[in-house]
C-alpha positions in Angstrom: 0.0 0.0 0.0 1.4 3.4 -0.9 1.5 6.3 1.5 -1.2 8.1 -0.5 -3.5 5.0 -0.2 -2.7 4.7 3.5 -3.6 8.4 4.1 -6.9 7.9 2.3 -7.6 4.8 4.3 -6.9 6.6 7.6 -9.0 9.6 6.6 -11.9 7.4 5.6 -11.7 5.5 8.9 -11.8 8.7 10.8 -14.8 9.8 8.8 -16.5 6.5 9.7 -16.5 7.6 13.3 -17.8 11.1 12.4 -14.5 12.9 12.9 -14.8 16.6 12.1 -12.7 18.6 9.7 -10.6 15.8 8.4 -7.5 17.3 6.6 -4.7 15.4 4.9 -1.5 17.4 4.6 1.0 16.3 1.9 4.5 16.6 3.5 6.4 14.9 0.7 9.6 16.9 0.0 9.1 19.1 3.0 10.2 16.7 5.8 11.5 13.2 6.5 9.0 12.8 9.4 6.2 11.5 7.3 4.7 11.7 3.8 1.3 12.7 5.1 -0.4 14.0 8.3 -4.1 13.2 8.6 -5.6 15.6 11.1 -9.1 15.6 12.5 -11.0 16.2 15.7 -13.6 14.6 17.9 -16.0 16.4 20.2 -15.2 14.4 23.3 -12.3 12.3 24.6 -14.5 9.3 24.1 -14.9 10.2 20.4 -11.2 10.8 20.0 -10.6 7.2 21.3 -13.3 5.8 19.0 -11.7 7.5 16.0 -8.3 6.2 16.9 -9.8 2.7 17.5 -11.4 2.8 14.1 -8.2 3.9 12.4 -6.3 1.1 14.0 -9.0 -1.4 13.1 -9.1 -0.4 9.4 -5.3 -0.5 9.2 -5.1 -3.8 10.9 -7.6 -5.3 8.4 -5.0 -4.4 5.8 -2.1 -5.9 7.8 -0.7 -2.6 8.9 0.1 -1.8 12.6 1.2 1.5 14.0 4.8 2.0 15.0 3.6 3.8 18.0 0.6 5.4 19.6 0.4 8.2 22.1 -2.2 10.2 24.0 -5.0 7.6 24.2 -5.1 7.6 28.0 -6.0 11.3 28.3 -7.4 11.5 24.7 -7.3 15.3 24.3 -4.8 14.5 21.5 -4.1 11.1 20.1 -1.3 10.3 17.7 -1.0 7.2 15.6 2.3 6.8 13.8 2.2 4.6 10.7 5.7 5.7 9.5 4.8 7.4 6.2 1.4 8.6 7.6 0.8 10.1 11.0 -2.7 10.5 12.3 -3.5 13.3 14.8 -6.8 13.3 16.5 -7.6 16.3 18.6 -10.2 17.8 20.8 -11.1 21.2 19.2 -9.2 23.3 21.7 -6.1 21.2 21.4 -6.2 21.4 17.6 -6.3 25.2 17.7 -3.5 25.2 20.3 -1.1 23.0 18.3 -2.2 24.4 14.9 -0.4 21.8 12.8 -2.2 23.0 9.6 -0.9 26.5 10.2 2.6 25.3 11.0 2.9 23.4 7.7 1.2 26.1 5.7 3.8 28.6 7.0 6.6 26.2 6.2 5.3 25.8 2.7 5.0 29.6 2.2 8.6 30.1 3.5 9.9 27.5 1.0 8.0 29.1 -1.9 9.3 32.6 -1.1 12.8 31.7 0.0 
């Protein structure tokens, strides 16, 4: 499975659990951290966990397991690392605080200008 296909699978799995504002950021050529970030949010910590569980289930069905997971205990922000694709699931306030979309947009603008 390509990283593009994996990102689409993760985004679809998040949508299955009614994740809001699902965004896929293409990081290829910008960093070696990952090819894509899939970012979304849930309304409650319970929904954040449900979204993470669905992503893990969908990936497991394809024989793919995360390299690591973080944040599931507190569930204000969960992170699932699938090497080429990293899923970030936030509560709304946490998403605004970390502003990953803004960070990577700023990086892209800097690269285009500089």
